[in-house]
MDAnalysis code that builds the backbone (N, CA, C; Angstrom):
import MDAnalysis as mda
import numpy as np

u = mda.Universe.empty(648, n_residues=216, atom_resindex=np.repeat(np.arange(216), 3), trajectory=True)
u.add_TopologyAttr("name", ["N", "CA", "C"] * 216)
u.add_TopologyAttr("resid", np.arange(1, 217))
u.add_TopologyAttr("resname", ["UNK", "UNK", "UNK", "UNK", "UNK", "UNK", "UNK", "UNK", "UNK", "UNK", "UNK", "UNK", "UNK", "UNK", "UNK", "UNK", "UNK", "UNK", "UNK", "UNK", "UNK", "UNK", "UNK", "UNK", "UNK", "UNK", "UNK", "UNK", "UNK", "UNK", "UNK", "UNK", "UNK", "UNK", "UNK", "UNK", "UNK", "UNK", "UNK", "UNK", "UNK", "UNK", "UNK", "UNK", "UNK", "UNK", "UNK", "UNK", "UNK", "UNK", "UNK", "UNK", "UNK", "UNK", "UNK", "UNK", "UNK", "UNK", "UNK", "UNK", "UNK", "UNK", "UNK", "UNK", "UNK", "UNK", "UNK", "UNK", "UNK", "UNK", "UNK", "UNK", "UNK", "UNK", "UNK", "UNK", "UNK", "UNK", "UNK", "UNK", "UNK", "UNK", "UNK", "UNK", "UNK", "UNK", "UNK", "UNK", "UNK", "UNK", "UNK", "UNK", "UNK", "UNK", "UNK", "UNK", "UNK", "UNK", "UNK", "UNK", "UNK", "UNK", "UNK", "UNK", "UNK", "UNK", "UNK", "UNK", "UNK", "UNK", "UNK", "UNK", "UNK", "UNK", "UNK", "UNK", "UNK", "UNK", "UNK", "UNK", "UNK", "UNK", "UNK", "UNK", "UNK", "UNK", "UNK", "UNK", "UNK", "UNK", "UNK", "UNK", "UNK", "UNK", "UNK", "UNK", "UNK", "UNK", "UNK", "UNK", "UNK", "UNK", "UNK", "UNK", "UNK", "UNK", "UNK", "UNK", "UNK", "UNK", "UNK", "UNK", "UNK", "UNK", "UNK", "UNK", "UNK", "UNK", "UNK", "UNK", "UNK", "UNK", "UNK", "UNK", "UNK", "UNK", "UNK", "UNK", "UNK", "UNK", "UNK", "UNK", "UNK", "UNK", "UNK", "UNK", "UNK", "UNK", "UNK", "UNK", "UNK", "UNK", "UNK", "UNK", "UNK", "UNK", "UNK", "UNK", "UNK", "UNK", "UNK", "UNK", "UNK", "UNK", "UNK", "UNK", "UNK", "UNK", "UNK", "UNK", "UNK", "UNK", "UNK", "UNK", "UNK", "UNK", "UNK", "UNK", "UNK", "UNK", "UNK", "UNK", "UNK", "UNK", "UNK", "UNK"])
u.atoms.positions = np.array([
    [1.446, 13.890, 82.599],
    [0.030, 13.552, 82.751],
    [-0.564, 14.392, 83.857],
    [-1.659, 15.077, 83.573],
    [-2.316, 15.925, 84.562],
    [-3.492, 15.188, 85.187],
    [-3.484, 15.026, 86.517],
    [-4.572, 14.369, 87.239],
    [-5.052, 15.313, 88.315],
    [-6.354, 15.618, 88.337],
    [-6.922, 16.537, 89.318],
    [-7.526, 15.731, 90.460],
    [-6.898, 15.798, 91.643],
    [-7.354, 15.027, 92.803],
    [-8.111, 15.917, 93.771],
    [-9.238, 15.409, 94.269],
    [-9.990, 16.095, 95.329],
    [-10.206, 15.114, 96.460],
    [-9.719, 15.462, 97.623],
    [-9.756, 14.545, 98.766],
    [-11.033, 14.704, 99.606],
    [-11.865, 15.710, 99.321],
    [-13.054, 15.958, 100.141],
    [-14.037, 14.800, 100.056],
    [-14.492, 14.327, 101.200],
    [-15.519, 13.300, 101.262],
    [-15.021, 11.901, 101.013],
    [-13.687, 11.711, 100.957],
    [-13.154, 10.370, 100.716],
    [-12.739, 9.711, 102.023],
    [-13.076, 8.418, 102.171],
    [-12.584, 7.679, 103.335],
    [-11.236, 7.063, 102.974],
    [-10.701, 6.272, 103.883],
    [-9.366, 5.704, 103.661],
    [-9.349, 4.797, 102.451],
    [-10.429, 4.016, 102.238],
    [-10.455, 3.101, 101.100],
    [-10.490, 3.876, 99.788],
    [-11.195, 5.010, 99.790],
    [-11.263, 5.821, 98.590],
    [-9.913, 6.423, 98.251],
    [-9.246, 6.921, 99.290],
    [-7.911, 7.487, 99.084],
    [-6.952, 6.419, 98.578],
    [-7.069, 5.202, 99.126],
    [-6.215, 4.091, 98.715],
    [-6.446, 3.754, 97.236],
    [-7.716, 3.741, 96.813],
    [-8.044, 3.431, 95.412],
    [-7.444, 4.471, 94.463],
    [-7.582, 5.756, 94.874],
    [-7.023, 6.819, 94.030],
    [-5.511, 6.694, 93.931],
    [-4.884, 6.363, 95.064],
    [-3.429, 6.191, 95.080],
    [-3.006, 5.060, 94.158],
    [-3.776, 3.972, 94.177],
    [-3.462, 2.828, 93.320],
    [-3.636, 3.202, 91.846],
    [-4.721, 3.940, 91.549],
    [-4.963, 4.377, 90.181],
    [-3.846, 5.290, 89.691],
    [-3.401, 6.175, 90.566],
    [-2.307, 7.090, 90.235],
    [-1.024, 6.322, 89.936],
    [-0.734, 5.351, 90.815],
    [0.463, 4.543, 90.635],
    [0.396, 3.778, 89.316],
    [-0.785, 3.201, 89.022],
    [-0.961, 2.443, 87.781],
    [-0.782, 3.349, 86.563],
    [-1.351, 4.556, 86.658],
    [-1.242, 5.496, 85.543],
    [0.204, 5.884, 85.280],
    [0.956, 6.122, 86.356],
    [2.363, 6.493, 86.202],
    [3.176, 5.352, 85.604],
    [2.895, 4.111, 86.068],
    [3.606, 2.964, 85.521],
    [3.286, 2.781, 84.034],
    [1.998, 2.985, 83.697],
    [1.588, 2.853, 82.300],
    [2.274, 3.898, 81.427],
    [2.396, 5.126, 81.963],
    [3.061, 6.187, 81.212],
    [4.523, 5.848, 80.983],
    [5.176, 5.287, 82.015],
    [6.587, 4.896, 81.886],
    [6.749, 3.809, 80.828],
    [5.815, 2.832, 80.838],
    [5.860, 1.757, 79.849],
    [5.676, 2.314, 78.447],
    [4.729, 3.252, 78.306],
    [4.490, 3.870, 77.005],
    [5.716, 4.597, 76.488],
    [6.424, 5.304, 77.404],
    [7.637, 6.011, 77.008],
    [8.690, 5.034, 76.512],
    [8.798, 3.891, 77.183],
    [9.768, 2.871, 76.765],
    [9.385, 2.305, 75.409],
    [8.084, 2.094, 75.208],
    [7.618, 1.573, 73.918],
    [7.901, 2.567, 72.796],
    [7.685, 3.839, 73.088],
    [7.946, 4.883, 72.090],
    [9.426, 4.899, 71.718],
    [10.302, 4.818, 72.718],
    [11.743, 4.814, 72.465],
    [12.147, 3.582, 71.658],
    [11.525, 2.434, 71.997],
    [11.825, 1.196, 71.273],
    [11.393, 1.310, 69.817],
    [10.184, 1.885, 69.608],
    [9.691, 2.067, 68.249],
    [10.587, 3.016, 67.454],
    [11.071, 4.068, 68.126],
    [11.987, 4.995, 67.467],
    [13.260, 4.275, 67.036],
    [13.783, 3.426, 67.937],
    [14.994, 2.680, 67.636],
    [14.779, 1.729, 66.463],
    [13.637, 1.030, 66.481],
    [13.315, 0.109, 65.391],
    [13.146, 0.857, 64.074],
    [12.549, 2.048, 64.161],
    [12.351, 2.856, 62.957],
    [13.695, 3.312, 62.377],
    [14.631, 3.701, 63.260],
    [15.966, 4.096, 62.810],
    [16.684, 2.931, 62.149],
    [16.572, 1.743, 62.769],
    [17.211, 0.563, 62.201],
    [16.590, 0.207, 60.860],
    [15.254, 0.343, 60.772],
    [14.558, 0.055, 59.526],
    [14.982, 1.025, 58.427],
    [15.107, 2.319, 58.772],
    [15.552, 3.316, 57.797],
    [16.969, 3.035, 57.325],
    [17.833, 2.625, 58.262],
    [19.212, 2.300, 57.906],
    [19.243, 1.135, 56.916],
    [18.426, 0.101, 57.171],
    [18.364, -1.052, 56.269],
    [17.810, -0.644, 54.909],
    [16.783, 0.208, 54.924],
    [16.198, 0.689, 53.670],
    [17.231, 1.448, 52.841],
    [17.987, 2.333, 53.492],
    [19.005, 3.112, 52.787],
    [20.094, 2.203, 52.225],
    [20.478, 1.200, 52.992],
    [21.505, 0.272, 52.526],
    [21.029, -0.484, 51.295],
    [19.755, -0.919, 51.295],
    [19.190, -1.609, 50.136],
    [19.152, -0.701, 48.916],
    [18.803, 0.560, 49.117],
    [18.719, 1.514, 48.013],
    [20.099, 1.789, 47.425],
    [21.090, 1.996, 48.284],
    [22.454, 2.253, 47.796],
    [22.990, 1.044, 47.027],
    [22.766, -0.145, 47.573],
    [23.228, -1.371, 46.912],
    [22.546, -1.551, 45.567],
    [21.245, -1.234, 45.511],
    [20.496, -1.356, 44.261],
    [21.047, -0.415, 43.200],
    [21.349, 0.825, 43.586],
    [21.895, 1.781, 42.620],
    [23.244, 1.307, 42.091],
    [24.099, 0.831, 42.963],
    [25.405, 0.330, 42.529],
    [25.246, -0.856, 41.579],
    [24.297, -1.743, 41.889],
    [24.063, -2.905, 41.029],
    [23.576, -2.470, 39.650],
    [22.677, -1.505, 39.607],
    [22.162, -1.001, 38.331],
    [23.245, -0.297, 37.527],
    [24.161, 0.367, 38.228],
    [25.248, 1.062, 37.545],
    [26.227, 0.090, 36.900],
    [26.137, -1.182, 37.277],
    [26.973, -2.190, 36.643],
    [26.494, -2.577, 35.258],
    [25.231, -2.236, 34.942],
    [24.657, -2.634, 33.654],
    [24.072, -1.473, 32.853],
    [23.855, -0.322, 33.503],
    [23.222, 0.806, 32.821],
    [24.006, 2.094, 33.044],
    [23.823, 3.050, 32.139],
    [24.395, 4.364, 32.322],
    [23.631, 5.084, 33.433],
    [24.324, 5.900, 34.179],
    [23.704, 6.587, 35.312],
    [22.497, 7.423, 34.875],
    [22.611, 8.110, 33.751],
    [21.527, 8.965, 33.270],
    [20.264, 8.179, 32.927],
    [20.421, 6.888, 32.630],
    [19.281, 6.069, 32.229],
    [18.601, 5.379, 33.408],
    [19.221, 5.405, 34.546],
    [18.647, 4.745, 35.732],
    [17.542, 5.619, 36.318],
    [16.405, 5.017, 36.604],
    [15.276, 5.753, 37.164],
    [15.067, 5.380, 38.630],
    [14.375, 6.245, 39.334],
    [14.027, 5.955, 40.731],
    [13.174, 4.694, 40.797],
    [12.274, 4.523, 39.842],
    [11.423, 3.326, 39.806],
    [12.263, 2.058, 39.718],
    [13.292, 2.095, 38.887],
    [14.176, 0.930, 38.749],
    [14.929, 0.652, 40.055],
    [15.362, 1.703, 40.720],
    [16.065, 1.544, 41.998],
    [15.139, 0.935, 43.035],
    [13.903, 1.441, 43.108],
    [12.913, 0.936, 44.069],
    [12.636, -0.542, 43.834],
    [12.444, -0.895, 42.560],
    [12.152, -2.285, 42.216],
    [13.314, -3.198, 42.574],
    [14.541, -2.749, 42.270],
    [15.730, -3.565, 42.552],
    [15.967, -3.683, 44.053],
    [15.699, -2.609, 44.783],
    [15.945, -2.599, 46.233],
    [14.856, -3.329, 47.014],
    [13.669, -3.455, 46.425],
    [12.564, -4.108, 47.125],
    [11.966, -3.235, 48.215],
    [11.980, -1.930, 47.997],
    [11.417, -0.999, 48.979],
    [10.253, -0.250, 48.331],
    [9.460, 0.405, 49.163],
    [8.330, 1.178, 48.647],
    [8.811, 2.542, 48.150],
    [7.976, 3.172, 47.332],
    [8.304, 4.515, 46.866],
    [8.371, 5.485, 48.040],
    [7.439, 5.306, 48.993],
    [7.465, 6.149, 50.188],
    [8.738, 5.947, 50.988],
    [9.212, 4.686, 51.069],
    [10.456, 4.394, 51.772],
    [11.643, 5.062, 51.123],
    [11.636, 5.122, 49.788],
    [12.721, 5.804, 49.077],
    [12.722, 7.289, 49.403],
    [11.558, 7.935, 49.246],
    [11.504, 9.382, 49.401],
    [11.544, 9.852, 50.851],
    [11.387, 8.932, 51.778],
    [11.623, 9.294, 53.187],
    [13.107, 9.477, 53.465],
    [13.931, 8.866, 52.649],
    [15.378, 8.889, 52.881],
    [16.151, 9.695, 51.844],
    [15.646, 9.770, 50.619],
    [16.364, 10.466, 49.551],
    [15.385, 11.285, 48.722],
    [15.901, 12.340, 48.126],
    [15.061, 13.180, 47.271],
    [15.186, 12.801, 45.805],
    [16.270, 12.101, 45.439],
    [16.507, 11.749, 44.041],
    [17.602, 10.691, 43.968],
    [17.838, 10.169, 42.764],
    [18.926, 9.204, 42.590],
    [20.280, 9.893, 42.787],
    [20.348, 11.184, 42.450],
    [21.588, 11.938, 42.671],
    [21.907, 12.032, 44.153],
    [20.874, 12.120, 44.972],
    [21.047, 12.165, 46.418],
    [21.647, 10.856, 46.928],
    [21.178, 9.736, 46.379],
    [21.733, 8.415, 46.733],
    [23.190, 8.334, 46.304],
    [23.442, 8.768, 45.087],
    [24.795, 8.736, 44.530],
    [25.762, 9.584, 45.355],
    [25.288, 10.762, 45.770],
    [26.132, 11.638, 46.581],
    [26.505, 10.955, 47.910],
    [25.552, 10.260, 48.512],
    [25.842, 9.581, 49.781],
    [26.840, 8.449, 49.587],
    [26.724, 7.723, 48.480],
    [27.692, 6.660, 48.174],
    [29.092, 7.249, 48.052],
    [29.207, 8.370, 47.337],
    [30.507, 9.027, 47.181],
    [31.060, 9.485, 48.526],
    [30.202, 10.065, 49.343],
    [30.648, 10.558, 50.647],
    [31.173, 9.421, 51.511],
    [30.516, 8.260, 51.435],
    [30.993, 7.106, 52.205],
    [32.329, 6.614, 51.670],
    [32.466, 6.596, 50.348],
    [33.733, 6.172, 49.761],
    [34.877, 7.097, 50.170],
    [34.627, 8.406, 50.128],
    [35.676, 9.353, 50.473],
    [35.912, 9.417, 51.979],
    [34.881, 9.132, 52.761],
    [35.070, 9.074, 54.205],
    [36.046, 7.962, 54.541],
    [35.884, 6.816, 53.859],
    [36.811, 5.708, 54.044],
    [38.190, 6.065, 53.502],
    [38.200, 6.704, 52.341],
    [39.468, 7.081, 51.709],
    [40.283, 8.016, 52.582],
    [39.625, 8.959, 53.228],
    [40.334, 10.003, 53.963],
    [40.306, 9.820, 55.480],
    [39.909, 8.634, 55.936],
    [39.843, 8.429, 57.383],
    [41.219, 8.472, 58.047],
    [42.256, 8.242, 57.239],
    [43.612, 8.272, 57.774],
    [44.178, 9.686, 57.858],
    [43.465, 10.672, 57.286],
    [43.986, 12.035, 57.225],
    [44.310, 12.581, 58.608],
    [43.461, 12.291, 59.577],
    [43.686, 12.803, 60.930],
    [44.865, 12.118, 61.616],
    [45.305, 10.975, 61.063],
    [46.400, 10.221, 61.679],
    [47.757, 10.557, 61.059],
    [47.753, 10.965, 59.806],
    [48.993, 11.245, 59.103],
    [49.096, 12.734, 58.768],
    [50.297, 13.235, 58.744],
    [50.554, 14.600, 58.293],
    [51.405, 14.521, 57.027],
    [50.879, 15.084, 55.966],
    [51.507, 14.896, 54.671],
    [52.942, 15.385, 54.646],
    [53.265, 16.469, 55.371],
    [54.611, 17.016, 55.309],
    [55.599, 16.263, 56.204],
    [55.089, 15.427, 57.098],
    [55.986, 14.613, 57.926],
    [56.546, 13.443, 57.132],
    [55.710, 12.841, 56.310],
    [56.149, 11.730, 55.459],
    [55.292, 11.711, 54.200],
    [55.566, 12.605, 53.255],
    [54.703, 12.749, 52.083],
    [54.570, 11.493, 51.234],
    [55.667, 10.755, 51.065],
    [55.597, 9.559, 50.230],
    [54.651, 8.524, 50.842],
    [54.733, 8.332, 52.147],
    [53.842, 7.389, 52.829],
    [52.389, 7.853, 52.742],
    [52.181, 9.175, 52.846],
    [50.832, 9.726, 52.743],
    [50.240, 9.411, 51.378],
    [51.020, 9.630, 50.326],
    [50.536, 9.363, 48.976],
    [50.268, 7.868, 48.764],
    [51.129, 7.017, 49.304],
    [50.919, 5.567, 49.180],
    [49.579, 5.178, 49.797],
    [49.318, 5.677, 51.008],
    [48.053, 5.360, 51.673],
    [46.855, 5.888, 50.899],
    [46.999, 7.072, 50.352],
    [45.909, 7.684, 49.582],
    [45.525, 6.795, 48.396],
    [46.511, 6.411, 47.594],
    [46.228, 5.581, 46.418],
    [45.872, 4.143, 46.804],
    [46.414, 3.656, 47.902],
    [46.104, 2.296, 48.356],
    [44.626, 2.182, 48.759],
    [44.129, 3.195, 49.439],
    [42.729, 3.167, 49.852],
    [41.786, 3.301, 48.660],
    [42.211, 4.014, 47.640],
    [41.432, 4.064, 46.409],
    [41.407, 2.673, 45.768],
    [42.563, 2.017, 45.752],
    [42.659, 0.683, 45.164],
    [41.767, -0.320, 45.892],
    [41.648, -0.173, 47.213],
    [40.826, -1.095, 48.000],
    [39.348, -1.014, 47.619],
    [38.924, 0.134, 47.096],
    [37.535, 0.304, 46.669],
    [37.417, 0.379, 45.143],
    [38.330, -0.254, 44.447],
    [38.379, -0.103, 42.994],
    [37.116, -0.618, 42.310],
    [36.459, -1.645, 42.865],
    [35.260, -2.169, 42.225],
    [34.138, -1.132, 42.225],
    [33.995, -0.426, 43.349],
    [32.982, 0.627, 43.416],
    [33.307, 1.762, 42.449],
    [34.586, 2.158, 42.396],
    [34.985, 3.226, 41.484],
    [34.798, 2.811, 40.028],
    [35.054, 1.545, 39.726],
    [34.868, 1.058, 38.363],
    [33.406, 1.158, 37.943],
    [32.497, 0.877, 38.891],
    [31.072, 1.000, 38.596],
    [30.718, 2.446, 38.268],
    [31.277, 3.384, 39.032],
    [31.007, 4.801, 38.785],
    [31.490, 5.210, 37.400],
    [32.649, 4.711, 37.035],
    [33.221, 5.056, 35.732],
    [32.436, 4.394, 34.609],
    [32.106, 3.113, 34.790],
    [31.387, 2.366, 33.759],
    [30.033, 2.993, 33.467],
    [29.356, 3.468, 34.514],
    [28.027, 4.055, 34.363],
    [28.089, 5.518, 33.940],
    [29.315, 6.037, 33.773],
    [29.514, 7.453, 33.419],
    [28.808, 8.377, 34.409],
    [28.988, 8.046, 35.680],
    [28.404, 8.872, 36.740],
    [29.153, 10.196, 36.813],
    [28.468, 11.275, 37.190],
    [29.137, 12.588, 37.256],
    [30.238, 12.610, 38.298],
    [31.323, 13.319, 37.996],
    [32.462, 13.387, 38.924],
    [32.549, 14.728, 39.632],
    [31.614, 15.654, 39.357],
    [31.706, 16.966, 39.983],
    [31.517, 16.890, 41.494],
    [30.627, 15.991, 41.969],
    [30.456, 15.790, 43.403],
    [31.773, 15.303, 44.012],
    [32.407, 14.373, 43.294],
    [33.644, 13.774, 43.766],
    [34.739, 14.822, 43.957],
    [34.922, 15.649, 42.943],
    [35.970, 16.664, 42.993],
    [35.710, 17.668, 44.108],
    [34.475, 18.142, 44.214],
    [34.135, 19.139, 45.223],
    [34.381, 18.608, 46.626],
    [33.933, 17.389, 46.881],
    [34.076, 16.815, 48.219],
    [35.535, 16.581, 48.566],
    [36.298, 16.089, 47.587],
    [37.702, 15.780, 47.829],
    [38.510, 17.035, 48.110],
    [38.254, 18.110, 47.379],
    [38.981, 19.362, 47.577],
    [38.781, 19.880, 48.988],
    [37.546, 19.883, 49.441],
    [37.237, 20.402, 50.774],
    [37.955, 19.622, 51.863],
    [38.063, 18.316, 51.694],
    [38.687, 17.487, 52.721],
    [40.213, 17.506, 52.673],
    [40.765, 17.739, 51.501],
    [42.218, 17.648, 51.338],
    [42.956, 18.968, 51.512],
    [42.286, 20.060, 51.226],
    [42.975, 21.342, 51.159],
    [43.706, 21.687, 52.445],
    [43.060, 21.469, 53.580],
    [43.690, 21.857, 54.851],
    [44.930, 21.022, 55.155],
    [45.052, 19.839, 54.515],
    [46.223, 18.993, 54.742],
    [47.475, 19.577, 54.097],
    [47.279, 20.287, 52.995],
    [48.422, 20.794, 52.239],
    [48.699, 22.270, 52.480],
    [47.775, 22.953, 53.109],
    [47.951, 24.387, 53.333],
    [48.631, 24.620, 54.675],
    [49.859, 25.150, 54.634],
    [50.650, 25.328, 55.851],
    [50.228, 26.548, 56.659],
    [49.781, 27.587, 55.970],
    [49.338, 28.795, 56.671],
    [48.222, 29.456, 55.874],
    [47.775, 30.637, 56.316],
    [46.622, 31.294, 55.700],
    [47.000, 32.318, 54.632],
    [48.248, 32.349, 54.240],
    [48.664, 33.325, 53.234],
    [48.071, 32.985, 51.872],
    [47.963, 34.005, 51.023],
    [47.392, 33.827, 49.692],
    [48.238, 32.876, 48.848],
    [49.551, 33.046, 48.920],
    [50.458, 32.194, 48.155],
    [50.320, 30.735, 48.585],
    [50.273, 30.512, 49.900],
    [50.177, 29.149, 50.418],
    [48.838, 28.510, 50.050],
    [47.772, 29.304, 50.054],
    [46.454, 28.787, 49.687],
    [46.456, 28.253, 48.257],
    [46.992, 29.049, 47.329],
    [46.969, 28.632, 45.929],
    [47.998, 27.544, 45.634],
    [49.096, 27.531, 46.382],
    [50.056, 26.442, 46.220],
    [49.420, 25.119, 46.640],
    [48.734, 25.126, 47.796],
    [48.057, 23.929, 48.284],
    [46.928, 23.515, 47.344],
    [46.192, 24.506, 46.846],
    [45.089, 24.208, 45.929],
    [45.603, 23.542, 44.652],
    [46.759, 23.997, 44.166],
    [47.344, 23.406, 42.958],
    [47.695, 21.935, 43.193],
    [48.254, 21.627, 44.353],
    [48.609, 20.246, 44.678],
    [47.356, 19.377, 44.757],
    [46.344, 19.880, 45.462],
    [45.115, 19.107, 45.659],
    [44.411, 18.846, 44.329],
    [44.287, 19.892, 43.513],
    [43.642, 19.726, 42.208],
    [44.397, 18.714, 41.353],
    [45.720, 18.801, 41.385],
    [46.542, 17.866, 40.612],
    [46.354, 16.440, 41.129],
    [46.309, 16.290, 42.445],
    [46.143, 14.979, 43.052],
    [44.815, 14.346, 42.643],
    [43.761, 15.148, 42.632],
    [42.443, 14.644, 42.234],
    [42.422, 14.256, 40.765],
    [42.985, 15.118, 39.907],
    [42.999, 14.826, 38.479],
    [43.850, 13.591, 38.176],
    [44.956, 13.446, 38.882],
    [45.800, 12.257, 38.705],
    [45.025, 11.008, 39.118],
    [44.318, 11.079, 40.238],
    [43.528, 9.942, 40.713],
    [42.433, 9.589, 39.710],
    [41.740, 10.603, 39.179],
    [40.692, 10.353, 38.192],
    [41.263, 9.724, 36.924],
    [42.406, 10.226, 36.477],
    [43.046, 9.661, 35.290],
    [43.448, 8.213, 35.548],
    [43.915, 7.950, 36.748],
    [44.282, 6.587, 37.164],
    [43.056, 5.683, 37.117],
    [41.893, 6.179, 37.601],
    [40.645, 5.406, 37.543],
    [40.345, 5.001, 36.108],
    [40.311, 6.028, 35.224],
    [39.855, 5.808, 33.861],
    [40.797, 4.915, 33.053],
    [42.046, 4.831, 33.473],
    [43.003, 3.970, 32.777],
    [43.115, 2.591, 33.416],
    [42.211, 2.296, 34.335],
    [42.141, 0.952, 34.903],
    [43.047, 0.680, 36.082],
    [43.620, 1.723, 36.678],
    [44.485, 1.566, 37.856],
    [45.590, 0.534, 37.607],
    [46.271, 0.672, 36.500],
    [47.302, -0.298, 36.137],
    [48.573, -0.152, 36.987],
    [48.870, 1.076, 37.412],
    [50.051, 1.287, 38.261],
    [49.714, 0.954, 39.717],
    [50.718, 0.565, 40.473],
    [50.513, 0.264, 41.886],
    [50.405, 1.567, 42.685],
    [49.820, 1.525, 43.891],
    [49.793, 2.715, 44.736],
    [51.180, 3.275, 45.003],
    [52.172, 2.385, 45.133],
    [53.538, 2.825, 45.372],
    [54.091, 3.601, 44.179],
    [53.771, 3.136, 42.972],
    [54.228, 3.832, 41.765],
    [53.559, 5.203, 41.639],
    [52.263, 5.258, 41.942],
    [51.555, 6.539, 41.877],
    [52.100, 7.506, 42.930],
    [52.388, 6.975, 44.113],
    [52.928, 7.818, 45.181],
    [54.286, 8.392, 44.793],
    [55.098, 7.588, 44.134],
    [56.425, 8.040, 43.700],
    [56.301, 9.175, 42.687],
    [55.324, 9.072, 41.789],
    [55.093, 10.131, 40.798],
    [54.736, 11.437, 41.500],
    [53.774, 11.371, 42.402],
    [53.338, 12.581, 43.105],
    [54.465, 13.160, 43.954],
    [55.233, 12.305, 44.576],
    [56.332, 12.765, 45.427],
    [57.385, 13.495, 44.594],
    [57.735, 12.922, 43.442],
    [58.749, 13.549, 42.597],
    [58.264, 14.889, 42.046],
    [57.000, 14.980, 41.719],
    [56.456, 16.220, 41.164],
    [56.458, 17.349, 42.186],
    [55.993, 17.051, 43.407],
    [55.733, 18.129, 44.368],
    [56.752, 18.248, 45.510],
    [57.556, 17.215, 45.733],
    [58.453, 17.287, 46.881],
    [59.916, 17.100, 46.519],
    [60.215, 16.122, 45.676],
    [61.605, 15.874, 45.312],
    [62.205, 17.080, 44.601],
    [61.418, 17.699, 43.740],
    [61.893, 18.860, 42.984],
    [62.202, 20.043, 43.901],
    [61.428, 20.157, 44.992],
    [61.623, 21.281, 45.895],
    [62.916, 21.199, 46.703],
    [63.512, 19.992, 46.744],
    [64.749, 19.811, 47.517],
    [65.952, 20.356, 46.769],
    [65.847, 20.382, 45.450],
    [67.008, 20.828, 44.656],
    [67.063, 22.343, 44.566],
])
């Protein structure tokens, strides 16, 4: 705040009044800054709630409709948000869907930084399939609605590849890529067949394919 003070011709009472006005102005500015920060915080919380309602609405609609048939209008109506509220947070229903997938895979792969696949591969595979099983209802909705899986595959490859690649050589890159691609396709096939096998059974399959054979 810029205040231009001129002391010429002022007595002590005048100087005192200006000082009080200055102090009041500074306090008011500080209060305004706090209000602005509070409003920003409330706006962030409101946006978070809006996004949560939109994601939940899309998942609910995917329980009864094909993904291609779901419209933004239907999502807005189900979520109870305004059209402006939707487009402030997402550009399309695909954008909402992508965020749902990213959250699912973030949960799925949160253990990656804690485990090293080559230290205990069987345990790694068990955890991988177990975490998928824990979110099976969400995955079933994606499958039932025939939602696209290309986002899923792309995101999973990027997150998994570095876990299986031991070095930067060309051979090691493609060996790791083969494992990751196979792991994703096996997981997708498991989804579509209703996840009838246990995570332990799936882990044993992957272990025998990629690790047990290498010992002989």
